[in-house]
N, C-alpha and C positions, 0 to 999 in steps of 0.2 A: 479508136474512133474519138474517144474523149480528148486525147492529146492532140489529134488533128484539128478538132473543132476549137480547142483551147488555143493552139498556136496561131490560128487565123486571127484571133482577137488579141492575144497576148503580144505577139511580135510588133504590130504597128503601134500599140499603146506604149510599150517600153521605148521604142525608137523615138516617138514624139515627146515622151517624158524626158529622155536624155537630151533631146534638142532643147526642151524647155529649161533644163538645168543649166544649159550653156547660155541661152538667150535671155530668159525672163529676168535674171538678176541685174541685167544691164539697166532695166527700168526701175529696179527697186533698191539697188545698192549704190551708195555714193562713190566709194572707191572701187568701182568695178574693174577687175583685171581679167582680160579675156583668157589668158593662158590658164589662170587658176580655175575658172569655171569650165573651160574646155576640157581640162584634165579631169575634173570631177564628173563631167558628162561621159568621158571615156570609161572611167571607173564604173559608173552606173551602167553603161552599155555592156561592158565586159561581164559584169556579174549577172546581168539579166539574161545572158545567153542561155537558151533552154536545152543545152546539150545533155544535161543530166536526165532530163525528162525524155528527150527524143531518143537517146541511146538505151537507157535502162528499162523503159517501159516495154518496147518490143522484145528486149533481151529477157525480161521477166516472163513473157508468154512463151518464148522459145524454151526457157528453162522449165516451165510448166509442162510443155509438150514432151520435153526430154524426161522429166520426172515420171510422167505417165507411161512413156514407152519403156522405161527401165522396169516398170511393173506390169508389162504385158498389155498396155492399153494404148491404142492408137487414136489420137485426136487429129481430125482432118483440118483443123484450123484453130487459132488462138481464140476466136470468137466463141467457140463451143465451150472453152474453159470458163468463160464468163457466164454463158447461159446455164451451165451446170450449177453455178452458185445460187441460181434462182429457182431450181427445181424443188417443188414441194409434193409432187406425186410421181411415183414410179409405177408404170404399168408394164406387166411382164406376160409373155407367152408362157405356157406350161412346158410342153414337150421340147426338150433340147435346151431350154433356158433354165428352168428350175429343176427339171428332171434330167437324167443322164441321156435320155433319148436312145438308150440301148435296150430295145425291147426284146423279150424272149417269149416264145409260145409256151403257155402254161397248160392248155387243154384244147383238145379238138372234139367237138360234139357234133355228131352227124344225125340227120333226121331221115332214117331209113335209106342212107346213102353210104357208099363205101368210104371209110375214113381216109384211106390212102389216096383214093381218087379225088376226094374233096381237097386235100392238101395239094396234090399235084396240079389240079386245074386252077386253084386259087393262086398258087405260086407263079404259074405261067402268066397270069394277069398282073400280079403284083410286081413282077420283074420290071414293069414299065413305070413303076412309081418311085419317087424320090423320098417318100415319107418313111421314117424309121419303122413304122408299123409294118409297111410292106416289106422292108428289108428283113424284118424278123421272120415273116412267113417264108420268104425265099430261103433264108438260112436254115430254117427248120426242115424245109422240103429236101434240102441237100441236092444230091445228084438225080433224084427221081424225076425232076421236072426239066432237065437240061434240053431234052429233045422236044418238049411241048412248047409250041409258040402261040402267042395271042396276037390277033389282028384286030384292026379297027378299034384300037384302044382309045378311050376318051376319059380324061380325068375330069370329074365333076367336083369343083372346088368345095371343100367342106363336107363332101358326101362320100366319095370313094372313086372306084374305077368301073368302067363299063367296057366290055370287049367281046370278042368272039374267040372261043377256044374249041378246036376240033369241030367246027361247024355249029357250035351251040352258043347262044347268047349267055354271057356270064356277068353277074354283078358282084362286086366285093367292096364292102365299105361299112358304114355305120347304119343304124336303123333308119336314119333320115333318107338314106338311099333307097331302101325298100319301100318306104312310105311314098317317095317321089314317083316310083313306078307301080304303085298300088299292089304291092306283093304282100300277102298276109304272112304272119309269123307268130310263133307262140308268145303270149303276153308276158310270160316269165322272163323273157330276154330283157325287158325294160327295167327289171330290178337288179340285174347283174351289175356289180360295182366296177369290176375290171373293164379295161378297154377290150372291146370285142370287134372282130371282123365277121360280119354276117355275109353269107354267100347264097346267091340265087342262081340257078341254072335253068334256062328255058322258062323264065318267068315263074319259077317255083322255088320257094325257100328249101335249102337242102342241109343247112347246118351253120355252125359258127366256130370261130377260133378265138380263144381268150389270150390276150397279150398283157404282160405286166411290164411296167417301167419302174425305175428306182429314182427316188429323190436324190439330188446331188448333196454331197456331204456338207458343204458349207452354205446350203440354201437357207436353213433356219437361222444361222448366224448372220447372214447378209440381211435378212428381214429384220432381225433384232437391232442391228446397227442402224438401219434406215429409220426405224422407229425412234432411236435415240436422237436422230437428227431432225425429228418431227416431220418425217416424210411419210405420206400416206402410201400404202402399197395395194395394188390392184392386180389380179390375175385374170387374163382372158384366154379362153381355149375353145377349140372346136370339139373337144372331148365332152362326154356326158357330164351333166351337172353333178352327179353323185361322185364321179371320179375327181372332178375339179374341187369339190367341197372337201373330199378326203385329204387331198394334197394341201389345200389351203389351211385346214385345221392342223395338220402335222407341222407346218412350218410357220404358222402365225400370220398369214396374209390377212389384211383388213377386209377386202372384198374380193369375191371370186365369181366369175360368170362363165358358164359353159354352154355347149351346144351353139357356138357362134360360127357363122360363116365369115370369110374375110371382110365382107361389107359390114357384118355385125360388129366386128372389132373396130372398124373405122368409125362406126356410129357411136360406140361407147367412148372412144377417145375424144370424138368431137363434142360429146355431151360434157365430158370433164373439162375440155377447153372452154366451152360456153359458160361453165361455172367459175371461170377465172383461174383455173388451176394451171400451173406451169409443169408440163409433162415431159418425162423421159420414157420412151417406150423401148423395151428390150425384147428382141425376138431373134429367130434364126431361120425360119422357113421362108420359102419363096412367097407364100401367102401373106407373110408379115410385112413385105416391102411397102405396100400402100400406107400402113399404119406407122411404120418407121419414118416415112416421108412426111406424114401429117404432124407428128409430135414435135415439140420444141427442140428436143434432142433425140435423135434416133440412134439406138445402140444395138449393134449386131454381135452375136456370138460367132467369132471368127473360125472356130474349129469345125463345128457341125453346120455352121450357117451356110445358106445358099449364096451363090455369087450375086444374085439380084439384091438380096438384103444387105450384104456387105458393101456393095457398090452404092446403095441408097443411104446407108447409115452415115451419121456424123462422127460416131465413135465406134471403134471395133475392139472387143475384148478377145485377145488372142487365144487364151486357154479355156474359155467357156465357163469360168468360175463366177457364180453370182456375186461373191464377195467383192469382185473387182468393180462392181457397180458403185459400191460405197467408196472404193479407192478413187474412182473417177470423179466423184463428187468432191472428195477431200482434195484432190489435185487442183480442181477448180477454185476451191475456197482458199487453199494455200497460196496459189498464184495471185489471186485477187488481193489477198492480204498484203503480200510483199510488194505488189505493184503500187498499192496505195501508201505503203510505208515509204517507198521511194518518192512518190509525189509529195507527200507531206514533208519529208526530209528536205527535198530540193527547194520547195517553195518557202519553207520556214527560214532556211539559211539565206536564201536570196533576198527575202524581205528585210531581214536584219542588216545584211551587208549593203543592200541598196540604200537603206537609210543612212548607214555610216558613210557610204561613198558620196551621197548627195550632200552630206554635212561636212565633207572634207576630212573625216576621221580615217577612213580606209584609203590606202593608196592603190595604184594600179597593180602592183605585185600581189598585194593581199587579195585583190579582186580575182586575179588570175588563179591564185592558189585555191581560193574558196570555190571558184567555178569548177576547176579541174578536180579538186579534192572531193567535192560533193558528187561529181560525176563518177569518180572512182569508187566512192562508198556505195553509191546506188548500184553500180555494176556488180560489185562484190556481194551486195545484198541479193541481187537477182540471181547470181551464180549459186548462192547458198541453197536455192530451191533444189538443186540436184542432189544435195546431201540429206534432204529431209526424208524420213521414212513415212510411207502412207499407212 
């Protein structure tokens, strides 16, 4: 965009300057020779040709996109490489982004209800969920729930699922779900740190299932590298605040907010934008799509990520590694650095040779060589991006 705006001003200026080199001396020089000044004007015009800029700048961005793709990062446009250089706050979802999203059932606690029945009925409902927690319950139930079907299933964003199983109304989700339907439960559930799925059947609390997730191996390293780049890190999650705080402390996140519905995440990101922060949001779930769209750069985890989030995102990390967030930022900074190297190189050489050409010191061949030579150097410099390690 800069080069496009620059060319609109640059091109007519150098054309009229070249015309001036040919015509103006007629009024200022006693022994004016048209051929001499016309030749100097041609030298001036040739060296002013902006091909080094026009060719090397887009090539630089193509190289940046290629560099990122070689490292498992898909940029959906060169403009996002530029935006990544201005990012000073990275906001991340927890599940599937900083944690593996591979949940496993740790414990089933029933409230005077048969444990196997509790798992079977809950799994029948959770089969309709795309959330990793639901998948963990289904995997734990195994074949016991294959014949059990849930009907009238409704997913309540940020809460859980509601449906009918064997003629009974069933609720499965977090404590906010039970509060929403005014169903009482033991107060000690609120101090459980692990993720839990609480279950109510026929408007009565019957038990809960604890689920554990695992932090990704490179999550702490990714946060540390972001801090080295003076980037603030924020974690947003629909999980309980205690779970979120535990993960944030383990990997060194600056700020962490839990118990958030999708609209709560949008509100938090909007608050940060209102503070003047340049934000990249990283998520994977379908509920993250609105926040991904709102951020300056939306980044999706491409492995576990939902189609909606991947489609909405500007950048896609193919292997779900948080450390690739830092690689994406570095790819943007490297690309921008090389692009500006080419701009400075091209303009510096052109200014010098333009002066020499107007003064009659440089001839037409030197102008051609300088123009083509600078273009080739700029192209080679742009190609160099592909060999850089992130």
